BATOR-354397 format. One record per residue (C-alpha): x, y, z. Coordinates in steps of 0.1 Angstrom, whole numbers, plus 5000, padded with zeros to 4 digits. Example, Ala and Ser with C-alpha at 12.3 -4.5 7.8 and 13.67 -1.06 7.14 Angstrom:
2
512349555078/513749895071/
***
This chain:
343
077570516623/077770706656/081570676657/081770836622/079571136629/082371386630/084071236600/080871256580/080371616592/083771716579/083471526546/080071666537/080972016548/083972006524/081671846498/079472156500/082572376496/083672176465/080272216449/080172586456/083672636442/082872416411/086472356401/085272166370/084772506354/088572546351/089972196354/089771896330/089471536340/092971446330/094571726351/095271496380/097271536412/098371306440/097671306477/099671096501/097870986533/100171086562/101670786581/100770536555/101870416521/098470506506/098370746477/095370866457/095371056423/092571306422/090571386390/088071666388/085071566366/082471786350/084172016326/081671926299/078772016322/077271666324/078571496356/080271686384/082371476407/085771426424/087371086417/090270956437/092070666419/093970436444/097670396439/099870426408/098170116393/094870296395/096270606378/097770396350/094370226345/092570556345/094870696317/094470366298/090770416300/091070776288/093170676259/090670416246/087370556260/085770556225/086270176223/085570086259/082070046275/081470296303/081270016329/084969966324/085570236350/084269986375/087469776370/089570056384/090070096422/088770436431/086470646453/084070916441/082271216455/079471316431/076371536433/072971396424/069271396434/068071266468/066170976450/069470846437/070970786471/070670446489/069770416526/073470396538/074270726520/071170896533/071970776568/075570906566/074271256556/071771246585/074671156608/076571456597/073771696608/074071896575/071171976552/071071946514/068272046492/067372066455/067971856425/071671776418/072771906452/072971586472/076571446478/077071086470/080070926486/081170576473/084070336469/084570096440/086569776443/087269636409/084169466394/082069516426/079169746429/079970086446/079270116483/079670376511/083270386523/084170276557/087370246579/090570386564/088870466531/086370696549/089070876570/091170906538/088371116523/088971386549/092671426537/091771396500/089171676502/091271906523/093971886496/091571896468/090272226480/093772366483/094972246449/091872336430/091872686444/095372736431/094372586398/091872856393/094773086383/096272826359/096972446359/100472446346/101872366381/100172026381/102771866357/106471906350/108571756323/110871496337/112871286313/110771026295/107671066317/105771366330/106171436367/102771466385/102171706414/101771516447/100871676480/102571516510/102971606547/106371686560/108071826592/109572176591/110972346622/109172096644/105772156627/103871946602/103272116569/101872016535/104272056506/104372006468/106671736453/106671596418/106871226410/107771086376/105270816369/105270576339/101770616326/102070326303/099670046314/101169856343/100769476341/100769346376/102869056386/100068806384/100568446395/098968286365/097167966373/097267726344/096467366352/099467136350/099966976316/097567206298/100267396279/101667066265/098166956255/097267276236/100767286219/099966926206/096767036189/096667066151/096867426138/093867556119/094167856096/091968106113/091968416135/090068416168/089068746185/089168706223/088068946251/086968956287/083769146286/082169296318/078369226318/076169516331/073969266349/074769276387/074868946407/073868996443/074268686465/072168706496/074068886524/077068956501/078269256481/076969266445/079369216416/079469236379/080268906361/082468876330/082068686298/085168536282/084368526245/086168356216/084768466182/085968356147/087068676129/085968576095/082468456102/081568616135/080668276149/080968246187/083367956192/083267966230/082068156260/082368126298/080768346325/083268426352/082868576386/085468816402/085868596432/087568646456/088568946436/089269066401/092968976403/092168616410/089868606380/092668746358/095068486370/092868216356/092168366322/094968196303/093967856316/090267926306/091268026270/093367716267/090567506281/088367636253/090967556227/091167196240/087367176237/087567306201/090367066193/092667296174/095067596177/094167906157/096768076135/096268396156/094468526186/093568886186/092869096218/092269466224/093169496260/096769556270/096069376303/094669066286/097569066261/099969066290/098068786307/097868566276/100968636256/103568416274/101468116284/099968086249/103268136233/104467836252/101467656238/102467756202/099668016199/100368376188/098568656205/098369006189/097269326204/094869526181/092669836184/089369686173/087569356176/084469416153/083069066154/083569016191/081969356198/078869256179/078768916197/079169096231/076369336224/074069046213/074868866246/074269176267/070969236249/069868876255/070668896292/068769216295/065469066283/
***
């Protein structure tokens, strides 16, 4: 902690400036802008939260993938559980009560030498790796906060006079304001650039791990006239192995659409990370179909990511996967499971 004293002092001093300015009075959560970290390939997209007067925070979504996931979440927020935000790589500075801070956060504030008092005035600094519980940033993530907050103060001050400069029309996609450092006349300056970013969900190039021969086995199953609703549901029940960082497990659910009967379920851990879990999902679904002993007429999913992970391998196994907006029977089954686990 001693080596980070000056970093914490700068971060928490700027956190106080952000809270005093209260940019959420004139900015909406979807009015994002980018910040490139000098000398690296790291970029964050900053969102100012709190326009509805409920939760004041600055979120920094990591990379273009993080931005795409953020907008995907915003587009379907009414159908997604709030914990879905924990599947997006991001950092957050929020303001809360002292009692809500853990020992590491309190220690970092003490290290800064700054004082905070009163309900809702204590800064909470955290980083979220997908599906893992938020913790205090360290290393590059911590030093990145200095740059992010410097540019956040600059951009939000300008936005007080109007936010039109945050976006520009650029062909098929909007161009987003990005702040980057550049050299001019031998000096380093910050400048505005605009990057056109495809905000359609980005399906990463996952290396799908399907056991050898499983596609052939599933394709040989008899077809049954039925529709199965399938989803990967994050469970709000943290698992905290001794000495390790806590994570949120997932339930892979297969539910018959007509009856609501749960045909299959598996509890999966995001180990070593969430990407690794995603790479196994197609194989897990096919394993459940082999256990059932038949192929359904149709498998419905509501996640673009899950659709991208399942569509091709299941097509090869002669199963059709359809992206839909709602999975009513699966939602009921998921809520029942979550209630049971919460007892």
